[in-house]
C-alpha positions as CSV (number, residue, x, y, z in Angstrom):
1,T,-38.4,15.8,11.8
2,P,-39.4,12.2,11.6
3,A,-40.7,12.3,15.1
4,L,-43.0,15.2,14.3
5,E,-44.3,13.5,11.2
6,L,-45.0,10.4,13.2
7,H,-46.9,12.4,15.9
8,R,-49.0,14.1,13.2
9,K,-49.8,10.7,11.6
10,L,-50.9,9.2,14.9
11,F,-52.9,12.3,16.1
12,Y,-54.6,13.3,12.9
13,G,-54.7,9.9,11.1
14,C,-52.6,11.2,8.2
15,T,-49.4,13.0,7.5
16,L,-49.9,16.7,7.3
17,P,-47.6,19.2,5.5
18,I,-45.1,21.1,7.6
19,N,-46.2,24.4,6.0
20,N,-48.7,25.9,8.4
21,V,-50.6,27.6,5.5
22,Y,-52.1,24.2,4.5
23,L,-52.3,22.7,7.9
24,V,-56.0,23.5,8.5
25,N,-57.2,22.4,5.0
26,S,-55.3,19.1,5.3
27,Y,-56.8,18.4,8.7
28,E,-60.3,19.0,7.3
29,D,-59.6,16.5,4.5
30,C,-58.3,13.8,6.8
31,R,-60.6,13.8,9.9
32,V,-63.8,12.0,10.3
33,L,-66.9,14.2,10.2
34,H,-70.5,13.7,11.2
35,G,-73.5,14.4,9.0
36,A,-77.2,13.9,8.7
37,G,-79.7,13.9,5.8
38,H,-81.7,11.4,3.8
39,C,-81.2,8.8,1.1
40,K,-81.2,10.4,-2.3
41,W,-81.2,7.1,-4.2
42,F,-79.9,3.6,-3.7
43,N,-79.4,0.8,-6.2
44,V,-80.3,-2.4,-4.3
45,R,-78.8,-4.6,-7.1
46,M,-75.4,-2.9,-7.2
47,G,-75.4,-2.1,-3.5
48,F,-74.6,1.6,-3.5
49,G,-76.1,5.0,-3.7
50,F,-75.9,8.5,-2.4
51,I,-77.0,10.4,0.7
52,S,-78.2,14.0,0.4
53,M,-76.5,15.6,3.4
54,T,-78.5,18.5,4.9
55,N,-76.6,18.9,8.2
56,R,-72.9,18.8,8.9
57,E,-71.4,18.8,12.3
58,G,-74.7,20.0,13.8
59,S,-75.0,22.9,11.4
60,P,-77.6,23.0,8.6
61,L,-76.3,23.3,5.0
62,E,-77.9,25.8,2.7
63,T,-77.3,23.5,-0.3
64,P,-77.4,19.7,0.2
65,V,-74.2,17.8,-0.5
66,D,-74.1,14.3,-2.0
67,V,-72.2,11.6,0.0
68,F,-71.5,8.2,-1.4
69,V,-72.7,5.2,0.5
70,H,-72.0,1.5,0.1
71,Q,-74.2,-1.3,1.5
72,S,-71.3,-2.5,3.7
73,K,-71.4,0.7,5.7
74,L,-75.1,0.4,6.7
75,F,-76.0,-0.5,10.3
76,M,-78.8,-3.0,10.0
77,E,-79.7,-6.7,10.1
78,G,-80.3,-8.8,7.0
79,F,-80.2,-7.5,3.5
80,R,-78.6,-4.1,3.6
81,S,-80.1,-1.2,1.6
82,L,-81.6,2.2,1.9
83,K,-85.0,3.4,1.0
84,E,-85.3,6.6,-1.0
85,G,-86.0,9.5,1.3
86,E,-85.1,7.5,4.5
87,L,-83.6,9.7,7.2
88,V,-80.0,8.8,8.2
89,E,-77.1,9.9,10.3
90,F,-73.6,9.0,9.4
91,T,-69.9,9.6,9.6
92,F,-67.9,10.4,6.5
93,K,-64.6,11.5,5.2
94,K,-63.2,13.2,2.2
95,S,-61.3,11.1,-0.3
96,S,-59.8,11.5,-3.8
97,K,-63.2,10.5,-5.2
98,G,-65.3,12.9,-3.1
99,L,-67.2,12.4,0.2
100,E,-67.6,8.8,1.3
101,S,-69.7,7.5,4.2
102,L,-68.0,5.4,6.9
103,R,-71.0,4.3,9.0
104,V,-74.6,5.0,8.3
105,T,-77.4,4.6,10.9
106,G,-81.0,5.7,11.4
107,P,-81.8,8.8,13.5
108,G,-80.2,8.6,17.0
109,G,-78.0,5.6,16.0
110,S,-80.9,3.2,15.3
111,P,-80.7,0.6,12.6
112,C,-81.5,1.7,9.1
113,V,-84.9,0.8,7.8
114,G,-83.9,-0.2,4.3
115,S,-85.7,-0.7,1.0
116,E,-88.5,-3.2,0.4
117,R,-87.0,-3.9,-3.0
118,R,-84.8,-6.9,-3.6
119,P,-82.5,-7.6,-6.6
120,K,-84.1,-9.7,-9.2
121,G,-82.4,-13.0,-9.9
122,K,-81.4,-14.2,-13.3
123,I,-84.2,-15.9,-15.3
124,V,-83.3,-19.5,-15.6
125,Q,-84.7,-21.1,-18.7
126,K,-86.1,-24.5,-18.2
127,R,-84.4,-27.1,-20.4
128,K,-86.6,-29.2,-22.6
129,P,-86.5,-32.8,-21.4
130,K,-84.3,-35.0,-23.6
131,G,-85.8,-38.0,-25.3
132,D,-83.8,-40.5,-23.3
133,R,-84.8,-44.1,-23.9
134,C,-84.6,-47.2,-21.6
135,Y,-82.3,-49.6,-23.3
136,N,-84.0,-52.5,-21.6
137,C,-87.7,-52.0,-22.4
138,G,-87.6,-49.1,-24.8
139,G,-89.6,-46.7,-22.5
140,L,-89.0,-43.0,-22.7
141,D,-89.8,-42.0,-19.1
142,H,-86.8,-43.7,-17.4
143,H,-83.3,-45.2,-17.9
144,A,-82.3,-48.8,-18.0
145,K,-80.9,-48.8,-14.4
146,E,-84.4,-47.6,-13.2
147,C,-86.3,-50.2,-15.2
148,N,-88.7,-52.4,-13.2
149,L,-88.8,-55.1,-15.8
150,P,-86.4,-58.1,-15.9
151,P,-83.6,-58.0,-18.5
152,Q,-85.2,-58.1,-21.9
153,P,-83.8,-59.6,-25.1
154,K,-81.3,-57.3,-26.9
155,K,-83.0,-55.3,-29.6
156,C,-82.2,-52.6,-32.2
157,H,-82.2,-49.2,-30.5
158,Y,-83.5,-47.6,-33.7
159,C,-86.6,-49.7,-34.6
160,Q,-86.9,-51.9,-31.5
161,S,-86.7,-55.1,-33.5
162,I,-85.1,-58.2,-31.8
163,T,-84.0,-59.7,-35.1
164,H,-81.0,-57.4,-35.6
165,M,-78.9,-54.7,-33.9
166,V,-78.8,-51.0,-34.7
167,A,-75.6,-51.4,-36.8
168,N,-77.5,-53.6,-39.3
169,C,-80.9,-51.9,-39.1
170,P,-82.3,-51.6,-42.6
171,H,-84.7,-48.8,-41.6
172,K,-81.7,-46.6,-40.4
173,T,-79.8,-47.3,-43.6
174,L,-82.8,-46.3,-45.6
175,T,-82.9,-42.8,-44.1
176,Q,-79.2,-42.2,-44.4
177,L,-78.5,-43.0,-48.1
178,P,-78.9,-40.1,-50.6
179,S,-81.6,-40.6,-53.3
180,T,-82.0,-39.4,-56.9
181,S,-85.0,-37.4,-58.1
182,Q,-86.7,-40.6,-59.2
183,G,-86.5,-42.1,-55.7
184,R,-83.9,-44.8,-56.8
185,Y,-80.3,-45.2,-55.7
186,E,-77.2,-45.4,-57.8
187,A,-74.6,-48.1,-57.0
188,D,-70.9,-47.6,-57.2
189,T,-70.8,-49.6,-60.5
190,G,-73.2,-47.2,-62.1
191,E,-76.0,-49.7,-62.2
192,V,-79.4,-48.4,-60.9
193,I,-81.1,-50.8,-58.6
194,S,-84.0,-50.5,-56.2
195,L,-82.7,-49.9,-52.7
196,K,-85.7,-51.4,-51.1
197,A,-85.3,-54.6,-53.1
198,A,-81.6,-54.9,-52.3
199,L,-82.2,-54.3,-48.6
200,L,-85.0,-56.9,-48.5
201,F,-82.8,-59.4,-50.3
202,N,-79.9,-58.9,-47.8
203,Y,-82.4,-59.2,-44.9
204,C,-83.8,-62.5,-46.2
205,V,-80.3,-64.0,-46.8
206,K,-79.3,-63.2,-43.1
207,L,-82.4,-65.0,-41.9
């Protein structure tokens, strides 16, 4: 009946089958058990491991049984972990994945000791400093807003000349135009002229 099922759920912590043949086995699967043993291994980075249970409900086991343990179930302060071989007492239950610990302590209910190991953090690669330049004085160790000098005359950001701006810098243009194997440049009209001579001529005209 529904009332009987509710009583079983409240008393045992789970719904047990009505068939009495499976009543004992279902009860064993649902109830919380006590065990003791030692830490088999524990991954401090992932935060979980296994306990080798050697005693169950006060009775020694002939063959140790593995019980899963998560760091959230450990009774201790600070960083939670277990040291390999550390003696522990715990409560556990049976789940679909196997035996899982519910609360893990040291002997007699004392806090767990824990491992001395700590997870290694990610290696942060230091970035190479960028070649930022102060637009006021041309220095490389600060920006214009941090410059201690008074406002300087505007100058070309490429060659630092005060006679022209970067848009008209002849040195920048020289490095950008493609050259022929003879080191001369071909104009759109097909005539071959010396780029250096043409740039020098344009520069003199602007002056």
